[in-house]
N, C-alpha and C positions, 0 to 999 in steps of 0.2 A: 578342545571341546572341555565345555561345564554342565553340571550338570544342578538338578536341584539339593544332593547332597555334598554339593562341592562346599568345600568350608573356608578357604583359602579367604580370608578380608580383604586382598584387593582385586578378584574377581568380584565378591557380592557388590564391592565398592562400584564397581564399572556398572556390575548387570541392574544395580541402584539407581543410578543414574541416567541409563538408555530405559529402563520401567516408564519413571518420570517424564522423559519427552517426548513418549512416544504417545501415550495420555496425551498432556498436551497437546500434538499436533491434533491425536485424533477431535478433543475438545476443540480446539479453533476451528480444523474444518467442522463438526459439526454446526459450528457457531455461522461458517460462511455458509452456509449450507441453508440454514435457516434463515437469515440475511438475504440472501438470494433467493429463497421464496418468498420473502416477505416482498423484496424488493420488485419482483413480476409480479406478484398480488398486485402492489401498493402501483404499480405501471398499467396494469389490465383496469383496477378501479378508474385510476383519471384518466386511460383510453374510454375507457365505460361512460364516467362523466361527461368529458370533454362532447363523447361524440353525442350524448343521451342531449348536455344542455345545446350543442350545433344544434340538433334535430327539432328543440320547445324551440331557441331562434327562430329559424327556420319555419318552422310555426304558424310563430307571431309574426312576424314581417309577411308572407303570404296572406293570413288572412287578414291580416288590417288593412294590407295592400287592395286586396279582395275588396274589404269594405269600402273605403274611399272610393274605390271605382264604381259604387253603387249609388253614388251619392248625386252625381250629374244624372243619374237616370228615378231618383227619386226628386229631384228639383223637375222634370221631363213632367212625372206623374200629376204632381202640384201642378203644375200650369197650364197641364191638358185637364183640371179641374176632372182628374183620375182615381178617386177613392179607394176604390177598387187596388187598381196597382200599384199606388203607394201603399197601404197597407205588404201586400205580398210582400216589395220591396224592403220595407222595413224588417219583415218577417227573416228576409233571408240578409239582413243587412244583422243582424241580430246574433242572427246564429254565426257569426263570421266573428263577430266580437266577445260572443261568451268561448268561441274558442279557443282564441289567443289570448284570453284570460285567464282561462282555465290550464293554458300553458305557461303563464307566467305565474301561477298561482302553484305552480312545480314544487313537493318539496327539494327538491333539489336544487333545482332554478331561486327558492328562500335559502337556500343554506347558502350557493354562491354570492347572494349578494352579502350574505356578511364578511366575504371577504374581505381583507384587507387592499386598500387601492383599486382594485378593479370591482370590487362588488358595489359601488356605487354604479358602475355601467348598468349590472343586471337588475338594480332596484330600481332606476328610470325607467328602465322599458316594461318592468313589472306596473310603473305607475300610468304610462301611455298607455300602457293594453287593460289597464283599467279603469284606468278619464275614459277610453273610445267606449266601453261596454255598456259604462254610466251615464254616459250621453246618449247613448242609441236605444238603450233600457229606460232609463228614468225621465230623459229629455226627449228627441224624438218619433218613440214608440206614444205617450200621451197625444205628444201634437197632433200627428196621424189621426188620432181616436178622434179628437174636436174638431179636425178639418172632415172625416167622413159624417159628423153628425151635424155640419153648420150647410145650408144653403146660401152660397155666398152671396148669390144673386137677387136674392128676398131679404140681405141682411144692409143693400144698399138704402137710402133715403128715398121714398119715392108720395106720390099723393096718395095711396094706399097705407102706409104705415110700413115701420121694417120690423122682423122679430126679432125684437133687442133681445127676451127671457135667454134663446136660444143661446148668445153671447155672454148674458152673462155667468149664463150656467157652464161656459164652457173658461170665464176666467180664473177659477181658481187653480184647473190642470195646468193650466198655461203659466200662469205664477210658479207654480212647484217646479212644473218643468225650467223654465228659467234659474230656478234655485239651486238645482239639481245639476246642470253645465255650468254657473256660476261658480259653485263647491269643485268641481271636477278641474276648473280651470287657474282656480285659485292651488290644488295642488299643484300640478306643474309647474305656476312660475314659482313655488317654492323651494322645486330643484337646484342645486348650485352643479353648476353646468363647469366649469371653470376642471373639473378632477374629471370631465367622460372623457370617451377618446373619440374624432369626430363624426364617426360610425353610428354612435349615438347622440352627440350635441345635437348634427344637424337637422336629424329626424325629430328631435326631439322641439327645437326651433318652429321646424315646419308645421308641428303640433299646438305647439300656442299661439303660432296666429294664425291658423283654421280655426282654433275652437273660442280663440277670442272676438270671429268674426260671428260663427253663434251666437256666442254667448253677448255680443251686442242686439242680434237680433232680435234672440230671443226675449232679452230684456226691454228694448222697443216694444212687442208684440203684448208683455207681462202686461207694460206699461198702458198701451191704448186700450188690454180687455177692463183694464179698474175705469176709466173716465169716459171713451169711449159711448159708450150707453148712456149715462149723464146727458153730458153734449149733445146727443141727439133728440132729450129731450124725455128719457125711460123714466126720471123720475119729478116730472113734471113739465112745463112749455119750456121748450130756450126761445128766445131771439137773438141772431148776431146783424153786426153792419157788414153788409161787402160793401168791399173796395174793389174796384175794376182800377189796376194803377197803368196811367200812358206813358211809355216808352218810347215815346215821339220827344217827349219833354220830362226829359232822366231828372227822375228823386235820386237819394243813397240808397233807398230800398227799391228800386225798379223806377216809378216813374209818377207824373203828378198826378193824386187822386181822380179822378173824372168822376162815371156812374156809380149811383152809387143804390144800395135797396136792403129790406131789411128781411132777415132768410127767417122764416119762422120755423123752428122741429116739435112734433110734440108725439111720443113714442114712436120716432121716426117718419113721422109723415112732415112732410115737407111741402112750406106752401111760400110765396112770395108777398112780402106785406108795401109799405110807404115806396116808392121810389123818388131820388132825390140826383143831383148831382155837387158836387163840391162846391162850384161856384155859389147853388141856391144857396147851403147853409149861413154865407154870409159870412161877415167879419166880427167877429170877437171882442166886446168891449165891457168889462174888463178882459185882457185876454188869462186864457185858461191858464196856471201857476205851472211852471216849468223849473227842472235840475237847476240851478245857476252854473254849471259848468258845458252844459247843451246849450241856453239860453247864451253865452258868451260866444262859442262854438256857432252856431246857426240862425242866431237874435232872437228876437223877440214875434218874431214868425211865425216861429215852429208852435205858438200855441195860439199866433194872430186870424190864420186862415186853413181851412181845412185842404185850400189846394198845397199846403207847406207843410204840414204834420209830417213829414218825412222824408223832409230836409236831414234829420238822423236819422242814420242807420240804424240805430234801434228800436227795431218795431216795434219792441214793447212800451214802447216810450212814444210811437206816433199812433200805438191803439189804444193807450186809455185815455189819450189828448183826447181822440177821434170820436171815444166815447162821450166824453165828455162834452163837447163841440155837438153832435150828433142831440145828445138829451139838451143842453139850454135850445135847440132850435126847433125841437119837436115834441118836448118833452116828457120824450121814453126815451129807458135809459135801458142797452143794452146789455144781450150777459157778454158778450166777445165780439172779437171783431176778424175778417178773414179776409185775406189781399189776395187778388188772383192777374198777373196781367196777358195782354191778347197772345203773347206767347203758349199759356197755360191751357186757355181756353181755348185753342188751335189743339192743344193735346187731348182735351174732353171730347173735343168735336171727333176725332181719330177717331174714340170710342161709339160715342152715340150715332156718326153719320153727319152728313150732310143734315141741316134747318135752311128748312124753306122761310125766308121775308116775306109772312102772312099778314104782319097787321097792314093796316090799310095808310096809316100815315108811312109806313116804308115802303109798302109796294109802288108809291107813286112817286118812291123817289130811286125806283130803278132807272127812269127814263132820264135822272142825269150821267147813268152809264153804272152806278154800282150795284154788284151780283145780284140777282134775285135768291141767292141761296148763300151760305157759308159751307167751308166746307175747314180741315184741318191745312188746307194748303194757300186757300187765301185770305182768312182773317187777319194774320197781320198786316199785310198790306192793306186790304180794305180798311180796317180802324186806325190803323196810325198812320198811311197817306192819303188815299186815294179818296178819305171822307174829306178832308181839307180840301182838295183839288176839284171836287165835284159841289163840297156845298160852302156856302160859304156865311151863310148864318148861323153864330156858336148856338143859339139857343136852340136851330134844328141840328146841328152836329150834336148835342146832349139827349135830343131825342130818340136821334138813330142808334147813338148809343145807348141808349137805356131801352130801345126796342129789343137793341141784340140779345142785349144779356137776358132779356124775358124772353126769346126764345131759343136760347142755349138755357136757361133753368129750366123752360114745358119739356122738353126735349127730358131731362134729369128724370126731372117728375112722373114723366111718362115711363120710365126705365129702360128708353130706349138703349142699346149697346148692352154689354154681359160688364158684370163686376169684374172680369180682372180684368180688361182693355182698360175701364175706367181707373182703376188702382194702378196699374201699371203709368199710366199718365198723369196723375198725378205726384204717383212717386218719382218720377223724373220732374216736372213740375218745381215740388218740397226740394229735392238736390241741387234744382238749379237757381234756391230761392225765390221762384215766383211765386212759388203758394205759401201763403206765411199766416198762421193762426195765435190770433191772444184769448185768454181767459179773463171774463175780470174774478172769477172766483180762483181764490190763489192758492188753495190746494188741485184746483188742476192745473193752473199756470205751473207750480212748481215743478209736476211732471212734464209740460209743453217745455219749461228751459232747460231740463235737460239734451234737447236736439235740434237741427239746423232749422224745424219748425216755427220756431219760436222767433228766426230771427234776431235776437240779441247779441250783442257785443261785448259782454260780457256774463261771466256762469259756468257751467258746467255743461253747456253743449258748447263752449271757445277749447281752441288745441290747446295748449303750452305753447306752443311756438308759432304766433297766430296773426295774419297781417290784415289788414283789410284794405280795398282802396273803392273810393267809392266816388260818386258822382252826381254836382246839382248843375241843373240848369240855370245862365246864368244870362240867357237873350230874349227871357220872355216870350218862346214862342216855340212851335215842333220840329226845330233842324233836328235834332236828335235822330231822327231817321235815317241822316244821311254821313251820321260820323262813326267811323270804325277806331276800336280802338283793340287796343293788347294790351298787359302786363305781363310780366315777368318776374318774378326774387331773381338778387342774384350774392349767391353766398360770399363773401369776401374773407379772408385771413382776419383770426381773431386775434385778441389784442390787449393783454394783457390780463386773459383767463375769460374774457368777454366776446360772445358772437357779434359780427358788424353784416349786414344785412341791408344793400338796396332794394330797392323799390322802382322800376323802373316803367312808363307809360308811356305811350306811342300813342294819338291822336289826330286820325287826317275828317278834313271835311271832303268828302264825295260828291257834296253838291253840284252841280251844272253851274259853267264859270256864268253864266246868265240869273245867276237863282233869283237875281234881287229881282229882277224883271217875270221871270218865268214859272216861278213858284211864286200861290195867292200870299199876300201881305199876311195872311191867318199866320199863314207855317213858319215866313219870316223874321215874324217883328217888325217888320217897318221901321226898321231904326227909331223908334217908343222908347226903348230903355236903354239906347246908347251904344247900340252893337251894331252898327249897318247890317242892312240888308245883304243876308245872303250866309253872311258869318254866321259863327255858333261861338255863344264864351260861354265854359266851362269852369267850374269851381271843382277843382279834382282834393279829395279828402282823403289822407294814407293814415292807416293804423299802424301802429308797431304792438308787439308782446306786452304783458304787464312790466311794468320797473324796466323796463328800455327807455333810452332815448334817444329822441329826436335831434340830429348833429345838424346836416345840410340838406339842400335842396339845389337842383340843376335844373337848369331849362335848355334842353339845346346843348349841351356841353360845358355853359357857363353859369357858376355862379348866380344864386339870383335870393333876394329874399322871402321869406312865407313866412306865414303864420302859425306860432305855437303855441300849441295847448295840450292840455291833460282831458282825460276821459274814463272815468273806472282806471284809474291808475292804467291805463294805456297812455303813450305819445301820441301824438295827433298834430299833423301838417296839413295845411292849406294851401293851394297856388292855387290861381283865376289865370288861365290861357284861351287866346282868342287866338281861330281858325275863318280866314278866308277859305272859300270856296278852291278846292287843291290842297293846300298845305295842310303839312303836316309839322308836329314836333313833339320831343320826349323831352321828359318832365322825370327826374328821377330824387326821388326820397331815399337820404340818407341813414337808417338805425342805427344804434352804438349800445354800448352795455347788455348787452343781449343776454340775461343769465341762462335763459331755458338753450340745455345742449341739445336738443333733439330735434328732429328735422320739420322746416319749415311746415306755413299750412297758409293757402291765400283762400279770401274772399271777397270777390266782388260786384260792384250793383248788378242784378240781373235788365242785360238792352235787350235790342232787336237783335244783335247777334246769337251764335250762339256762345253758349258758356266757354265750349272747348273751342272756340275758336281763339275768346280773349284772351283766358290764360295759357300762358306759353310754359315749358318745363322749365326747371329752377335751376340756374347755369352757377354751377361753382367753379369759382376763380383758383386756379391755380395759387399754392403757396410757396413760397421757395426762401 
């Protein structure tokens, strides 16, 4: 035993070491306790943070999903012309996007966005939420307000005039909405997806695609709101040459120009002026000046006859040439050119309802078996087949076409049908290339040229890897009513870093075997231009993407000669094909050195057939 009074040096030495060891152990235990407490606290904070972030992620996902599910409902409100319902839907939509945005702007979420590696996922989700709310608040909501303020039926051109002031007033709101959505789309496009987890990258990719669709639609609406009022005569009278293309004698942009008429517009008030026919315009001497490239491909006929202005698929060229020809013939310079075909007229009749053939001269033709009223279902067969079978004289055929145009125009002028159905029909016709518009005013044409409505083969409306297949009749007759065609792109294996694609065109003459005698000579051509009656000759014109090369052509699998050209830096191949009744042939044009590494796009001449039946899905060949 020792006590505090122990004077033994050895005892004091042992006691001194033991005291220091005890204190060291106690400090170590204290440190362990503090470290443990901090660890537990940190773990608790981490669990809380993860739980909090998880809850916010669930909120963002749930609210954005709920918002996206309202889009079809909003479209339905607008389609049903229900502005009140659309306003309520937008309020609900904004409620969801605001909640998602608030969750994404939570301080803890913002802090997580700064964490190395994973932080980019949090910031990407936040950007999607912000963009969704901006689109709803700055884009959709103002547009629905515009929708509420407009009477769409009163905006359609008619004989009484159109309320263009309301459309002009709405233009700034539409343009502002388009800009806001474009800014949001650009923000999403700048996000680097290479470091994102799939659960974030995939929804982001979908959001980009959906926003791009909305952006394109809004840009189109903004552009339309800028130029449509003036094109409808809002700033002074306008006149347009209306060309009705006849698909039974195919031309690159649809069909041979047949009936012509001048459409006049003044403050939305529409009226019909002089009527004529392409044949009535006569021969141009000297010819209208032509672009050298197109003259080489399509010959001087392009500038010589109104019937041939659209041998070129470039509608701005065809329209400006037609404008010049009409001015020479009539002394009147029109402000622009509008083109439609009988299929598009059918879409219009679907909106207006049937039109009775009430014109005295036309009524008299009912005795030869033509219908007494035209509908969306019978107009194509009537105008492209029955007229030629029942009326032998070309002059009476032209009179019938002009009379039909007048009857349909009268239905539009009287305001028959409703705006939505008419817009739907014209939109469908535009998408199929059956409705084309050109303005002689450069400022307006620069806007039109951004869209398929322009019928351009070069410029902003053309997809990067766009192919075109166009048909020009070489029979000099109306036999294309009996020709069925399909066009397909075949993507082949890349060569030396370049894409290679073959365009496959199959044509069949479905005319009866005895077409030479059973069909009128005006329909078969009677062999006048060197093609046997009943047979069909067609010049097939294939365009490749800019900078590519036209390499080979095959006819039914065998290499064959073809005419090679270039137009607007696009390779062009031309090959003539002749088909006897019942005969089928396949032409393949192969394009190489294609620099565009994007999905190809295909445009074809609009014909009697539905475009969806002509264009087949792209085929991709396996590469070994």
